[in-house]
MARMINU-148850 format. One record per residue: x, y, z of N, C-alpha, C, CB in turn; residue in one letter. Coordinates in steps of 0.02 Angstrom, whole numbers, plus 50000, padded with zeros to 5 digits. Each point is the difference from the previous one (the first is absolute). Glycine has a CB too. Layout:
BEGIN
XYZXYZXYZXYZa...
end
This chain:
BEGIN
526684752647603500145006250034499704999750071500025006449890x500364995750159499734999950068499435005150008501124996450043x498435002350003499455004650012500215006050042499214990449992x501375009150042500255005450040500735001349980499224997150096x500935009249889500685002249985500215005150052499854997849876x500765004750118500275004650049500465005049965499934991250091x500085015049934500455005049974500674999550035499035007649974x501484995349996500675000050031499995003650067500534999649886x499115005950118499975003850063499694995750056499905010849935x499574985650050499694995750050500484994450020498855002749954x501524994849998500504994750014500525002650050499834995149883x500395011150108500495003050046499725000650071500505006349903x498874995750103499695000750066499934993150032499385010349962x500444984750000499954993250027500684997850026499074997249920x501475004450044500674998150024500145003350068500394998949881x499425007450127500105003450065499604996650055500195010949939x499194987450045499564996950050500224993050018499065006849956x501214989549996500254993350014500595000250048499614996349886x500815008950107500575000650046499765000850072500675005349908x498784998250101499755001350068499554994350025500065012149976x499504985349981499484995350022500104992849978499255009549996x501224989249958500074993349973499514998949944500404995850111x499414997949875499534998549945499345003850009500534988649988x499195013549955499385003950000499464996749959500685010350013x498714992149996499424997849961499575006149986500034988350051x499545011349898499535005349984499294997249999500885006049933x498654998350085499294998549993499675006249973500014991550095x499645007849850499645005649970499385001450042500434997249884x499585008350152499455001850044499375001249960500815005050082x498644993149947499355000949967499615005950025499994988049982x500325016950050499645005950020500095001950073499214997249913x501054998550128500105001750071500605004850006499524988850036x500455015550010500545004650018500195004849945500424991250074x499965006749877500275004549950499674998949932501095000250062x498284998149938499664998849936500244993449971499885012349980x500124987449955500224994049965500745000949982498824997849954x501615000150091500725000949989500384993750020499885012350019x500724986949953500414994250019500295001150070500274997849879x499684997250161500255000250068500594995250005498865002950048x501704999549981500614996050007500094998250073500525005749900x499624987950113500104997550068500604995350002498765001150023x501554998250035500484994550007499644993549983500675006350089x499664989349875499694993849977499704996250059500814999449904x498554998850089499654996250051499645004250051500844991449984x499275015250016499675004350049499255000649987501065006350014x498734993249924499305000249982499774993049984500105011949956x499364985950074499744993349989499644999749932499874998250125x500364997449831499674998849936499844992549996500605009849944x498894988550018499834992949991499684999049932499864998650124x500174995249853499744998249934499265001249992500894991649993x498735008250062499285001049996499815007249989499864990250074x500565014549947499825007049997500465004449958499514998350110x501074999249871500495004249965500274996549938500305005350108x499904998849843500294997549937500725002549997498865000049941x501604995450045500695001949988500065002149927500444992150092x499695014449896500055002549931500694998749970499165008750028x501334990550015500684998949977500495002850050499625000449881x500985001150094500525002950042500275006249968500294988750046x499905016249996500355005949976500645000650041498915005949967x501654993949998500665000750031500074995250060500045012149963x499744981750028500064994950050499495000250056501185000249974x498305004050018499485000650051499344997549972500595010050052x499084985649984499344997649978499505005850001500254988350043x499315011849908499515005349993499304996949997500835007449939x498764994150112499334997150008499455005349990500494991450079x498915006049909499395004049998499434995550024500435007349903x499084995750130499444995950023499624997349939499905006950106x499824987149901499624996949945499425004449979500324988850042x499345014350007499445004349984500225005849956499464996950109x501095006449909500255005649960500274997649933500275006250105x500034988049894500294997349938499464999149946500874994250068x498525004349951499474999349951499905006449959499444991850075x500705013949955499955006449964500645001749963499205003950086x501364993749937500655002049973500334994649957500135007150099x499554987249890500344994349968500215001449928499354992650073x500375012549895500205001749932500455006149999498924995249958x501395006350098500415006050008500734998150012499015006250046x501424997449920500724999350011500215005550049500204995049883x500185003150168500205004750052500755001249997499054996150072x501155010249942500705001750006500105003450067500145001149874x500284995950168500155002750065500515005749992499774988850056x500065017049972500435005849997500015003150070499755002049877x500625003350131500055003550064499965007549987500694990650052x499045013149995499955007249994500165003150068499154999249907x501025007150093500135003550063499345001550034501065005049954x498974995350112499415001550039499814994150044499605007749912x500094993950143499814994850047499274998049988500825004350085x499074989449909499324997549998499754998850071500214994849886x499165004050119499714998650066499934992550009499375011049999x501204985650000499984992750004500544997450047499544999549883x500494994050123500494996750041500564996949958499124997850086x500935004249852500484997249953500715001950021499145000549908x501344995150080500695000750025500375006149974500014987850009x499805014949933500375005649971499805006850030500094993349896x499375007150140499745006350026500525004050040498864994750003x501535002250042500505003950036500545003349956499814992250094x500265005549844500485003049953499725006349967500474988749979x498905013150036499685005749967499794998449930500695007550070x499214986149916499814997549934499394995750007501195000449959x498504998149984499474995150000499984996449933499345006950082x500524986749921499924996149939499335001749969500734990750045x499265009449888499395001249962499974994949944500005012450029x499414986949943499904995449943499775004049940499714990550077x500635008449868499775002449935499674993949968500925009249986x498494991749984499654994349972499765001549929499654996450115x500274998349848499725000449933499664993449985500885008249961x498644991949995499684993849979500494995949959498865005450002x501154988150010500424995649961499724999349930500364993950104x500075004949848499794998949931500194992949979500145012349974x499664985849966500194993449975500754999249996498934999549936x501435006050052500734999849995500314998050067499965008749911x499694992350145500264998150065500004992550008499605010850047x500014985849911499984992849996499824996250059500795001549922x
end
């Protein structure tokens, strides 16, 4: 089972954003700007590297990263990318749509394998 999943609504928003920006990427923010929230950027706009970031997987064709430091706290957590109405205080690509990506999380179990 992947460590990051996505809702249908978030998938629809990603499709809209891809039409405007092309390929996208996500980085789970560790508290800057909009608290701990997923940030969406045109692919390559945010610098990530193996020394400081962990690739958790892909959601709807978009790589999803988290800092190694934050991952130490979240490594036993399953994340689901969703979207809600309202503007966050971030630089994430969905903000002009009046939406913001959010994460629903739960602890992984043995069934998650």
